[in-house]
N, C-alpha and C positions, 0 to 999 in steps of 0.2 A: 792358734793362729790362723786368721783367716787365709782362705786361699783364693790367689788371682789368678785369672786366665785372660790369656791374649788371644784373641781371634783374628788371623790375619788371612785375608781374600786378595788372590792375584787375578786379576781379569786378565782375557785373552790378549788383549791390547797392552797388557804389563802394568797398568793401573794398580796401586793397592792400597787396599782399605786395611786399617786395623783399630779393633775394638778393645779395650782394657776392661775386664769385668770384675768387680769385687774390690777393687782399691779405691779406697777411701780418700777423700780430701786431696792434696797434693802428690799422694803416692803415685797416682798414674801419670803424673807429668815425669817422674822418673824414668818410668816405663818408656814413655815416648821421646825423652832425651836418648836413650840407648836406642830405640829403635831407629831414630832419625840417623844416628850415627851407621847403623847397619845398612837401612834400605836408602836413605837420601832425603831430599828436599821434601819439606811438608808442603802440600798445595793447599789444603784447607783442614781446619781442625774445628771440632764440635765438643763441647764439654757434656757430660752426661750429669744426672742428678747427684750421683755417687760423688763428684768431682766438690760438691757443697756440703756435704756430708763431714761430720769431726772426723781427722785423719787418726788412724790407727798405728802403732809402730808396726813395721814390717822388716822381716830380713828377706831379701829377693834372691831366689834361685832360678836361674830360668833354665828351660828344657825346650825340647822343639819336637814336634810332631808334623809329619807332612802328610797331607791327604790329597787325593786327587777327586776330582769331581768327574763322574761319569756322563 
């Protein structure tokens, strides 16, 4: 089963950027829907080339890792 990765960057001004990696087809939109509920309103959205690739069946298990930039 393919592994998906979500990269979340929070800027000092509070702006949040999210990049879903490894989710093919509309699977990434499931992550986006969940993140919208957690983070809030979407200001801008850009689809990557992975969005246009054939979908793969996925079971989503979400984990969280916090990192601070130095």
